[in-house]
N, C-alpha and C positions, 0 to 999 in steps of 0.2 A: 371335780374329777376331770372335766373336759379340758381344763387348762393345766392340770397337774402333769398329764402325760401327753406326749405326742406320738402318733403312730406313723411308722415309716418302714421302708424296706431295709433289712440288715445288709451290711457289707462285710468284707473280709476283716475290716478293722474291728468288728464286733466279736470276732471269734472267741477271745478269752472270756468275755462276759457271757456269751451264749453257753459256753461249756460250763461255766460256774453256775448258771441258772439251772441247767440240767442236773448238775450234782446236788443242788440244794433244794430241789422240788421233787419229793418222792411221790409215788402214785400207788394206788391199791390199798386194800384193807387187810386181808389175811397176809399177803405178801406186800410189804412196803419196799418198793424198789425205785432206784434212780436209773434211768436209761441214759447212759453217758456216751459221749463221742470224743474220746481222747485219741490222739493229740490234736485233732482238727475237726471242728464241728462240720465244716462244709465237705469233708472227705466222703461222708455218707450220703450227701444230698443227691448225687446222680443216681444212687441206688433207688431212691424214692421216686424219681421221675426224670424223664429226659429234659423237661422244663420244670424249674422250681423257683419259688419265691418264699422268702422268710420275712414275716411281719414281726416287728418288735414294738413294744410299748416302752418308750424311754421317758424317764422322769425329766421334766423340763428344767428343774432346778439343778439337778446333779449330773444328768446324763446317764444314770444307772438304768439298766434294763430290768423292767419289772414283769415282763411277760413276752411270750412269743407264740407263733403259730406258723405252720408251713402249708403252702399250697403247691402241689406238684401235678404234672400232667404227663401221661405216657400213652402209648398205643396199647390198647387191650382189646378184648372181644366183647361185643354186645350183640346178642342174638346170633352168634356165630360169625359176625363180620368184624374185621379190624375197624376200630374207632377210637378217638381220643377219650380217655377216661381220667378224671381228676382224682386226687387223693388229698384229704385234709388230715394233718397230723401234728404232733409235737406241741399240742396246746399246753402251755405252762403259764401259770400266773402266781406270783408271790402272794403270800397271805395278806401282806400289807396293801395289796392292790385289788383285792377281791371286793365284790359289792360295787355299788355305783353303776356307772354307765360304760366302764371300760370294755366289757365283753361285747355290748351292743355296738360300740364304736369299732371294735375289731371286725365284726361281721359287716359293718357298713363298708370298711375298706376292702374286705373280701368281695363284696358285691361289686365294688368299683373295678377291682382286678378281674373279676369274672366277666366283665363287659368286653374283655379282649376277645372273647369267643373261642378260646383255646379248648374248652371242654364243656359239654352240655350238662354234665352231672359229675358228682364226686362220690367216692366211697370214704368211709372212715370206720374205725373200730373203737369201741369203748369197753373197758374192763367190765365184766358182769357185776363186780362188787363196787364199782365206782358210782355209788348212789348220787352224789352231787351232780355229776355230768349227766346221768340218765334222767334226772329230774329238772335239769335246766336246759342245756343246749339241745337235748334229744326229745324234749317234751313239747315242742311246738310253741315256744314262747314268741310273743309278738316281736316282730323286727328281725327274727332269725330265719335262715332258710329252713325248709322242711326236711326233717330227718325221717326216713322211711325204714322201718325195722325189717331187715332181710334175714333174720335168724341168727343162731349162735354159730360161732366158729370155735371149734375145740382145738386148743393148742397145748396138749399135755407135754410134760417132760417125760421122756421114755428113759427109765433108769437103766444104766449099764451094769448088770448084776451077774455076769458070768455067761459063758458060751452056751449057745442053743444049737440044736441040730439044724443043719441046712434044710431049707424048704424046697421041695421038688416041684417045678412047674413045667417040666418037659421042655426046657429051654436052657441055653447056656447063659451064665451071668458073667460079665466081663467088665473091665474098667474102660471108661471112655478115653478117646484120644483125638487128636486133630483130624485124622482121616475119617473118623466116624461123626465128626461134629455136624456136617450138613444133614445127615440122616437123623441125628439126635434132635436137632432143631425142628426138623419136619415132624418128628413124633410129638415134641412139645406143642407145636402150634396146632396140629390137627386135633389133639386132645384138649388143649386149652379152648379151642373154638367150641367145644361141647360144654364149657363152663361159662357162667356169666361173670364178667369183670376180669377174667384171668389175663395175664400179660401176654403180649405177642413178643416172641424172641427174634433177634437178628444176630447174624454171625459176629458183627463188630462188638456186640455186648460182651462176648467171650474173649476178645483179643486182649493182649497185655495193655493195661491202662484203660480198658473198656469199662462199660457201665457196671458190669458184675465184678466189682473190685475184689481181688484175691480169690476169685473163683476160676478154675481152669477146666478144660475139657476132661482132664484126668480125674476130676472130682465127681464125675458122673459114674453111676453104676448102670449097666445096660443089660437088658434082657433081649436075647436074640434067638430066633428060631428059623431054621432054613434060610439063613442069611438076611433075614428081615428083623429090624429093631421093632419090638412091640411094647417096650416100656423103658422108662428111665427114672432115676431118682438121684438127686445131688447131695453132696456133703459140703456144707459151707461154714467154715470157721471165720467169723467176722470180728473176733476179739481184738484184732490189730487196729480197728477203727470204730467199733461199737462195743460197749460193755453194759452189762446189767448188774448193778450193785445192790445187794440186800441192805436196806437201811434198818429194817426191823420186821417183826412178825406180830400179827394180831390174833385174838381169840385163842383157841386151843393150840394153835401153832406156836404161840409164844412160850407155852409150857414145853411142848415137844422139842423146840429148837434149843432149849436149855439143858436137855438130857443127852446122853450118848445115843439115844434112839434116832437123833437127827441124822446120823450117818446113814442109817438104813433107808431114809427118805430123801437122801441127797440134799439136805438143807445145810448150807454154809452158815458160818457165824455172821452176825450183823457186821457190816463193814466190808465184807468180802464180795468179790465179783463171782457170779455164777459161772462155773466151768462147763460150758455147753457149746454145741454147734447146732446149726439148722439142718434138718433133713428137708430138702427143698426141691423145687422144680420136678414135682411128681407128675408123670404122665403115663397112663396105662391104657393101651388100646382096649376098647370094649369094657373098661373097668374090670378086667379079669382079676379076681381076687387071688388066684394062685400065683400069677405073675407078680403082683404087688407084694405078696407074702415072701416070695423068693428074693426079690430085690431088697426089701426091708430087712430080711434076716441076714443077708450078706453084709449090708451096711452096718447093721448092729454088731455082728461078730467082729468085723474089722475094727470097729470103733472102740472095742474093749481095750486096745492098746493106745488110744488117743490121748489119755490123760484127762479126759472129760468125765464128768459124773453122769451126764445124760445128754440127750439131744431133744430138740423141740421140732415139731411139725404142726401144720395147720390144715384141718379138714372141716368143711361145713357140716352141720348136723345132719344134712340130707345126703352127704357124700357116701356112696356105697362102699368105698374103700376103708371107711372107719372100722369095719368089723375086724380087720387084720390087727388092730391095736389090742385086741383082747388077749393076745399072746404075750403081752409084756406088762411089767410093773410100771405103773404110771403115777406121776404127780399131776392130778387133774387141774385144768385151768381152761376157762373159756371167756370169750368176749362176745359182744353183740356187734353184728355188722349192719351198717346203715348206708343207704344211698341218700345223698344229700342233694337237694335241688333248689334252685331259685325258680321263679315263675316260668322262665323260658325252658327249663328242663323238664317240667311236669309232663308235657305231651310225650316225650321220649320215654320217660319212666314207665308210663302206662302201656307202652308197646312191648316192654320186656317180657319174654316168655318164661317158662317154668324151668329153664336150665338150672342146675345146681350152681350156686355162686361159689366163687373161689377167690380167696385173698391169700397172698403169699406172705407169711409173717416175716420172712427174711428181707422183704422189701419195705417194711414199715419203719 
């Protein structure tokens, strides 16, 4: 195994093979999905991190790519202070390459890359029904970094099923624009500082060609009272550069998806891409539930004309804003959030306080 594959950093020349690997390696159990990046694998990489590296396992004999993984680093918040936070994602291995020492070799390369000191620790998410990953990489196997379980992140699909009455929060709800952007960013950062791991935003991320690809200031919904912004939520359609394709269904869902009832649950046919967008960049002063309900309701009602079947958002199991989701029909889904450390990151991990963690699914 050690001579069959060589591990190295991917380049733009690997783009077609990387996209093919994503198409051909489905994930999940109840929902078998392929997370695709058409037409350019690397177009989504800056979304994951200001700095990123893509590791590939290449067959020595043929040059074919048998596996990949991404390491990304961005500025986020740890204990309320801006700090570099890493992210590990996109782990894919073809069935023919599973077993043996390939995974351990990949983590040895990650350890070597980690020595650059760009990030003291990383986050990652694993589907709750991804039993193989939870019993291997997240189980503390020898030679791997330590995976510390930080709880569940709920990422439901909110079904778009007809107009609902507007929610009153004693404030005006308006769309964002360039003039409001500095204050919207201030709202995001003061509230993200109250969450563990949440990203820090900068104005250049929202500029044309910036890190938040295809997201504009006008994609924000803003809650304002007495001239002050006290909450924001964004609507981000990423289908031009990231797609989620249903490969198949498992368990009871395989029966449901084969009946007309699938329409009521927003389940597309196998082979189709999911018609959804992300409700993202949620920031609510004091976690005011009335303000969040008002913002979410306006976004929901406007989205009925979007052509999408549902939208996805992500909230940690301890996030007090989750209660607002009770007003909607949901396709439930959740993942486990982990903080990943090598030995040098353990001291920092043990200093983290009890702030509610936050991971933005739109950035994964």
